[in-house]
C-alpha positions in Angstrom: 43.2 -27.3 35.1 40.4 -27.9 37.6 39.3 -24.3 37.4 39.1 -24.6 33.6 37.0 -27.7 33.8 34.7 -26.0 36.3 34.4 -22.9 34.1 33.4 -25.1 31.1 30.9 -27.0 33.2 29.3 -23.7 34.3 29.1 -22.5 30.7 27.5 -25.8 29.7 24.9 -25.6 32.5 24.1 -22.0 31.5 23.7 -22.9 27.9 21.4 -25.8 28.7 19.3 -23.6 31.0 19.0 -20.9 28.3 18.0 -23.4 25.6 15.3 -24.6 28.0 14.0 -21.0 28.4 13.9 -20.4 24.6 11.9 -23.5 24.0 9.3 -22.3 26.6 8.7 -19.0 24.7 5.4 -18.9 22.8 5.7 -19.2 19.0 4.5 -16.2 17.1 1.5 -16.8 14.8 2.1 -16.5 11.0 0.4 -13.5 9.5 -2.0 -14.0 6.6 -1.0 -12.2 3.5 -3.3 -10.1 1.4 -3.2 -7.8 -1.7 -5.4 -5.3 -3.4 -5.4 -4.2 -7.0 -5.2 -6.4 -10.1 -3.1 -9.5 -10.1 0.1 -8.8 -12.2 -0.2 -10.3 -15.6 2.3 -13.0 -16.8 3.4 -10.6 -19.5 3.1 -6.8 -19.0 0.7 -5.1 -21.4 2.3 -3.0 -24.1 1.8 0.7 -23.4 0.4 2.2 -26.5 -0.8 5.6 -25.1 -0.1 8.5 -27.4 0.4 11.0 -24.5 3.3 10.4 -22.1 3.0 11.5 -18.5 5.8 11.2 -16.1 4.9 9.9 -12.6 6.8 11.9 -10.0 7.4 10.9 -6.5 4.5 11.7 -4.1 3.7 11.1 -0.4 1.8 8.3 1.1 0.0 8.4 4.5 3.0 7.4 6.7 1.1 5.2 9.1 -0.3 3.1 6.3 2.6 3.0 3.9 4.1 -0.3 5.0 2.7 -3.8 4.9 0.4 -3.4 7.9 -3.3 -2.8 7.5 -4.2 0.4 9.3 -7.5 0.9 11.3 -8.7 4.0 13.0 -11.5 4.3 15.6 -12.1 7.8 17.0 -8.7 9.1 17.9 -7.1 5.7 18.2 -5.1 3.9 15.5 -4.2 0.2 15.4 -3.1 -2.5 12.9 -5.1 -5.6 12.0 -3.5 -8.5 14.0 -2.0 -11.4 12.1 -2.7 -9.8 8.7 -0.4 -8.0 6.3 -0.2 -6.9 2.7 2.0 -9.0 0.5 4.1 -5.8 -0.1 4.0 -2.3 1.4 0.7 -0.6 0.7 2.5 2.2 -1.1 4.1 -0.3 -3.6 0.7 -2.1 -4.2 -1.0 1.2 -4.8 1.7 2.3 -7.3 1.3 -1.0 -9.1 -2.5 -0.6 -9.3 -2.1 3.0 -10.7 0.4 1.7 -13.4 -1.9 -1.1 -14.4 -4.9 1.2 -14.7 -3.0 3.5 -17.1 -2.0 0.5 -19.3 -5.5 0.6 -20.9 -5.5 4.4 -21.2 -4.6 6.7 -24.1 -2.3 8.3 -21.5 1.0 6.4 -21.1 2.5 6.6 -17.6 6.3 6.8 -17.5 8.0 5.9 -14.2 11.5 7.1 -13.2 14.1 5.2 -15.2 11.8 4.4 -18.1 12.5 5.7 -21.6 10.3 8.2 -23.2 9.8 12.0 -23.4 6.9 13.1 -21.3 4.7 16.1 -22.1 3.3 16.2 -18.6 4.2 15.3 -15.0 1.7 13.8 -12.5 2.2 13.9 -8.8 0.0 11.7 -6.5 -0.2 12.1 -2.8 -2.2 9.4 -1.0 -3.4 11.3 2.1 -5.7 8.6 3.5 -5.6 4.9 3.2 -7.3 3.3 6.2 -10.2 1.3 7.7 -12.3 3.7 9.7 -14.6 2.4 12.4 -17.5 4.8 12.9 -19.3 5.0 16.2 -22.0 2.3 16.5 -20.9 0.3 13.5 -19.2 -3.1 13.8 -17.7 -3.2 10.3 -15.3 -0.4 9.1 -15.6 1.9 6.1 -12.5 2.0 3.9 -11.4 5.5 3.1 -8.9 6.2 0.3 -8.2 9.8 -0.5 -5.6 11.1 -3.0 -4.5 14.5 -4.3 -3.4 14.7 -7.9 -1.4 17.6 -9.5 -0.7 17.6 -13.2 1.9 20.0 -14.8 3.3 20.5 -18.2 6.9 19.7 -19.1 7.7 23.4 -18.6 6.3 23.1 -15.0 3.3 25.3 -15.7 0.2 24.0 -13.9 -2.5 22.1 -15.7 -4.8 21.3 -12.7 -5.1 19.8 -9.3 -7.9 17.5 -8.0 -8.8 15.5 -4.9 -10.4 12.1 -5.3 -12.0 10.1 -2.5 -13.8 6.8 -2.1 -15.6 5.4 1.0 -16.5 1.8 0.8 -18.2 0.0 3.7 -16.8 -3.5 4.4 -19.6 -6.1 4.3 -18.4 -7.6 7.6 -15.8 -7.1 10.3 -13.6 -9.9 8.9 -10.2 -9.4 7.3 -11.3 -10.8 4.0 -14.2 -8.4 3.8 -12.0 -5.5 4.8 -9.5 -6.3 2.1 -12.2 -6.5 -0.5 -13.4 -3.1 0.5 -9.8 -1.7 0.3 -9.6 -3.2 -3.2 -13.0 -1.6 -4.3 -12.1 1.8 -2.8 -8.7 1.8 -4.5 -10.2 0.9 -7.9 -12.8 3.6 -7.5 -10.2 6.3 -6.7 -7.8 5.2 -9.4 -10.5 5.0 -12.0 -11.5 8.6 -11.3 -7.8 9.7 -11.4 -7.3 8.0 -14.9 -10.4 9.7 -16.3 -9.4 13.1 -15.0 -5.9 12.7 -16.3 -7.2 11.7 -19.8 -9.4 14.8 -19.8 -6.6 17.1 -18.9 -3.8 15.6 -21.0 -5.6 14.5 -24.2 
């Protein structure tokens, strides 16, 4: 009985000591959340395009695909501290592409959506990063994509690379995010125009 009481006492002292240690640990700072691309509308716009294009799965730069904001300086890569995208960058980019095609005569069809597509479009996002050039305080945002358009019978229609380089106005997160937004819109605008030319 005495041994049991002593054992419980030891457990209690250990628990109290551990709780004291936990309270001494520094609290992690909350990350600020950012987004790029248009804000989703309350009601999705009706897709009225007369040419249907199926959006196939493509690759996204692995280091930049999640919700962290990637920076590159020389041969070193890092993520912006205490700042994240509201969703993985790959998801936000896909949403921006879909929204851009809403106003196009080309109707983009994603996997699971109804519709018979005459074409298939594959997008590979090869670069999506903030690049710090030597001697410059603020980064240049680089967004580079490769697009491949094929017919339903899998015959090739065309392939094209699109790139945008937008210097951030300042080395602040807000300015960097604004430059990501501008670069993404530039690249996606070129993509939509190219797809319309090839498919209509």
